[in-house]
C-alpha positions as CSV (number, residue, x, y, z in Angstrom):
1,M,58.7,31.6,-40.4
2,V,60.5,33.0,-43.4
3,S,59.3,36.5,-42.8
4,K,60.2,36.2,-39.1
5,I,63.8,35.3,-40.0
6,R,64.1,38.2,-42.5
7,T,62.8,40.6,-39.8
8,M,65.4,39.2,-37.3
9,A,68.1,39.5,-40.0
10,K,67.5,43.2,-40.4
11,K,67.6,43.6,-36.6
12,Y,71.0,41.9,-36.2
13,L,72.8,43.1,-39.3
14,R,74.9,46.2,-38.7
15,K,77.2,46.1,-41.7
16,N,76.7,44.9,-45.2
17,I,79.7,45.6,-47.4
18,P,81.3,43.3,-50.0
19,G,83.8,41.2,-48.1
20,L,87.5,40.9,-48.0
21,I,87.7,37.8,-45.9
22,D,85.6,34.6,-45.8
23,V,84.0,33.6,-42.5
24,G,81.4,31.0,-42.0
25,C,79.3,28.6,-39.9
26,V,77.4,25.4,-40.1
27,I,73.8,24.9,-39.0
28,H,72.1,21.5,-39.3
29,G,68.9,20.2,-37.9
30,D,67.0,22.0,-35.1
31,V,69.7,21.9,-32.4
32,Y,70.1,25.7,-32.8
33,D,67.6,28.3,-33.7
34,F,68.5,30.5,-36.7
35,D,68.8,33.4,-34.3
36,Y,72.2,31.9,-33.4
37,V,73.4,32.4,-37.0
38,L,72.2,36.0,-37.1
39,K,73.9,36.8,-33.8
40,L,77.2,35.2,-34.9
41,E,77.1,37.2,-38.1
42,R,76.5,40.4,-36.2
43,G,79.4,39.6,-33.9
44,L,81.8,38.8,-36.7
45,R,80.9,41.9,-38.8
46,D,81.4,44.1,-35.7
47,N,84.7,42.6,-34.6
48,F,86.6,42.2,-37.9
49,T,87.5,45.7,-39.0
50,V,87.6,44.6,-42.7
51,P,84.4,43.6,-44.5
52,I,83.5,39.9,-44.5
53,N,81.8,37.5,-46.8
54,F,79.6,35.4,-44.5
55,H,79.2,31.8,-45.6
56,I,76.6,29.4,-44.3
57,W,76.6,25.6,-44.7
58,T,73.1,24.2,-44.2
59,E,70.5,21.8,-45.6
60,E,69.1,22.3,-49.0
61,H,65.6,22.5,-47.7
62,R,66.2,25.2,-45.1
63,Q,64.2,28.4,-45.9
64,G,64.8,32.0,-44.9
65,V,68.6,32.2,-45.4
66,P,69.2,35.9,-46.2
67,D,70.4,36.7,-49.7
68,R,73.5,38.5,-48.4
69,M,74.8,35.1,-47.0
70,I,76.8,32.8,-49.3
71,R,75.0,29.5,-49.1
72,H,76.4,26.0,-49.4
73,N,74.0,23.1,-49.3
74,L,75.1,20.2,-47.1
75,L,75.0,16.7,-48.3
76,D,72.8,14.4,-46.1
77,L,75.0,12.1,-44.1
78,G,72.0,10.3,-42.7
79,V,72.8,11.3,-39.1
80,S,71.3,14.0,-36.8
81,G,71.3,15.2,-33.2
82,P,73.4,17.4,-31.1
83,K,76.6,15.3,-31.4
84,K,76.1,13.6,-34.7
85,S,75.6,17.0,-36.4
86,W,79.2,17.8,-35.6
87,W,80.2,15.6,-38.5
88,Y,78.6,17.9,-41.0
89,K,81.5,20.3,-40.4
90,T,83.7,17.9,-42.5
91,Q,81.9,19.4,-45.5
92,L,83.8,22.7,-44.9
93,F,86.6,20.8,-46.8
94,N,84.5,19.9,-49.7
95,N,86.4,21.7,-52.4
96,K,83.5,21.4,-54.8
97,T,81.5,23.9,-52.8
98,F,84.3,26.2,-51.4
99,K,88.0,26.6,-51.8
100,G,90.0,29.2,-50.0
101,L,91.1,30.7,-46.7
102,L,88.2,30.3,-44.2
103,Y,87.6,31.6,-40.7
104,Y,85.1,29.2,-39.2
105,F,83.1,29.7,-36.0
106,D,80.7,27.4,-34.2
107,L,77.2,28.7,-33.5
108,D,77.6,28.3,-29.7
109,T,80.2,31.1,-29.4
110,I,79.9,34.7,-28.4
111,I,82.2,37.1,-30.2
112,W,83.6,39.1,-27.3
113,G,86.3,41.4,-28.8
114,N,88.3,42.3,-31.8
115,L,89.3,39.5,-34.2
116,D,91.8,41.3,-36.4
117,W,94.7,39.4,-34.8
118,M,93.5,36.3,-36.6
119,Q,94.4,37.8,-39.9
120,Q,98.0,37.8,-38.9
121,L,98.1,34.1,-38.4
122,D,100.2,32.1,-40.9
123,P,97.8,31.1,-43.7
124,N,99.9,28.0,-44.4
125,K,99.0,26.4,-41.0
126,F,95.8,24.8,-39.9
127,W,94.7,26.9,-36.9
128,A,92.1,25.7,-34.3
129,C,91.3,26.1,-30.6
130,R,93.2,24.0,-28.2
131,D,91.0,21.4,-26.6
132,F,89.8,22.9,-23.4
133,R,90.9,19.9,-21.4
134,Y,94.3,21.6,-21.4
135,L,93.0,23.6,-18.4
136,W,93.3,20.5,-16.3
137,R,95.8,18.5,-18.4
138,K,98.5,21.1,-19.2
139,N,100.4,18.9,-21.7
140,K,97.3,18.2,-23.8
141,Y,97.7,19.7,-27.3
142,T,94.7,18.5,-29.4
143,F,92.2,20.4,-31.6
144,N,88.9,21.8,-30.6
145,S,87.1,22.7,-33.9
146,S,84.9,25.4,-32.5
147,I,87.0,28.1,-34.2
148,M,89.3,27.4,-37.1
149,K,91.4,29.4,-39.7
150,V,92.3,27.1,-42.6
151,D,93.0,27.1,-46.3
152,T,90.4,24.5,-47.2
153,T,92.0,24.1,-50.6
154,K,94.9,22.2,-48.9
155,Y,92.6,19.9,-46.9
156,G,90.1,18.6,-49.4
157,H,91.3,15.1,-48.6
158,L,89.7,15.4,-45.1
159,W,86.2,15.4,-46.7
160,K,87.0,12.8,-49.4
161,K,88.5,10.4,-46.9
162,F,85.6,10.9,-44.5
163,L,83.0,10.4,-47.2
164,Q,84.6,7.2,-48.4
165,S,84.2,5.5,-45.0
166,K,81.9,7.8,-43.0
167,V,80.4,5.0,-40.8
168,H,83.9,3.8,-39.9
169,W,85.1,7.3,-38.9
170,M,82.0,8.1,-36.9
171,R,82.4,4.9,-34.9
172,Q,86.1,5.4,-34.4
173,Y,86.1,9.0,-33.2
174,H,83.9,11.0,-30.8
175,G,83.5,13.8,-33.3
176,D,84.8,15.8,-36.2
177,Q,87.6,17.5,-34.2
178,D,89.1,14.1,-33.1
179,Y,89.1,13.1,-36.8
180,I,90.6,16.4,-37.9
181,N,93.2,16.3,-35.2
182,K,94.3,12.8,-36.2
183,E,94.5,13.6,-40.0
184,V,96.3,17.0,-39.8
185,P,100.1,16.4,-39.4
186,P,101.6,18.0,-36.2
187,I,103.9,20.2,-38.2
188,E,100.9,21.9,-39.9
189,K,99.0,22.6,-36.7
190,G,98.6,26.0,-35.1
191,F,96.8,26.5,-31.8
192,L,94.8,29.7,-31.3
193,S,95.8,31.9,-28.4
194,T,94.4,30.7,-25.1
195,D,94.3,34.3,-24.0
196,K,91.9,35.1,-26.9
197,I,89.7,32.0,-26.7
198,K,88.0,31.2,-23.4
199,S,85.8,28.4,-22.2
200,Y,82.5,29.7,-20.6
201,R,81.9,26.9,-18.2
202,W,85.5,26.4,-17.1
203,E,87.0,29.9,-17.3
204,V,84.4,32.6,-17.5
205,K,81.4,31.3,-15.5
206,G,81.7,32.4,-11.9
207,G,85.3,33.6,-12.5
208,G,86.5,30.0,-13.3
209,I,86.1,26.6,-11.9
210,D,88.4,24.9,-9.3
211,F,89.0,21.5,-10.9
212,T,89.9,20.0,-7.6
213,T,86.6,20.8,-5.9
214,R,84.5,21.4,-9.0
215,A,83.3,24.6,-7.4
216,Y,83.5,28.3,-8.4
217,P,85.4,30.0,-5.5
218,R,85.5,33.4,-7.3
219,M,81.8,33.7,-7.9
220,G,80.8,37.3,-8.1
221,Q,84.3,38.7,-8.3
222,P,85.6,40.8,-11.2
223,R,86.6,38.9,-14.3
224,D,88.7,41.6,-16.0
225,H,91.8,39.4,-15.9
226,I,89.9,36.8,-17.9
227,L,88.0,38.9,-20.3
228,N,90.2,42.0,-21.1
229,N,92.1,40.2,-23.9
230,C,89.3,37.8,-24.8
231,S,88.0,37.7,-28.4
232,V,85.7,34.6,-28.3
233,I,83.9,32.7,-25.6
234,V,83.1,29.1,-26.4
235,F,80.1,27.4,-24.9
236,H,81.2,23.8,-25.3
237,G,78.9,21.5,-23.4
238,T,76.3,23.2,-21.3
239,P,74.9,25.8,-20.8
240,K,74.4,27.4,-24.2
241,P,74.3,31.2,-24.5
242,H,70.5,31.5,-24.5
243,E,70.4,29.5,-21.3
244,V,72.6,31.8,-19.3
245,R,70.1,33.9,-17.2
246,D,72.3,35.0,-14.2
247,D,75.2,36.7,-16.0
248,P,74.4,40.3,-17.1
249,E,77.7,40.7,-19.0
250,I,76.9,37.6,-21.1
251,Q,73.3,38.6,-21.6
252,K,74.4,42.0,-22.8
253,K,76.7,40.5,-25.4
254,W,74.2,37.9,-26.4
């Protein structure tokens, strides 16, 4: 398995230069194959024009993490599974393992276009996606934590507070993004451009869903108006990128 991962790493790596910015991801359990990490790394290196330091938060026992990645071992929270694993993202704010400006990306994303615009975002704000339910509730302004830009130094309390009462918070909130959304003051929040970040199942798939009929009336039509300015496609829910078999544009990027 280790040799297989190393072979895959060589296949997907296109750039390997000491980094100027810190980007990272979390992989916990077996929800995602390590192939997802390698593809994300490739996409990020190809779409930031400055070199990056690629960080990975994962279990201490995971083997095969390439040496070029900056590794952070996750503390065991005693939970696992597709949804419970979300909570491991709170360890991004563990200042004992990392402090600084971090560009975070979930594994179930496809990097579609250039990301340099993210460098221009105010580093004093906590930036995240807008919860995709805004597409059918226009006044909804809450966080989706699939993509974030944040100075973790300022938010170490998010990890400390969670760790002190983790069972309480996991019972109170659906996932990490609801907890983060509640704990970050409104004045400090920044929402990433909805032109740059797109939902696959609600905006990209079939040209976009009609929320009234739950159908895809533009199936097969050009999607240039959706994808021309897009930087990241987020696969929240289902399907996941490897499950998309009938979309050549997605398959080519994946």
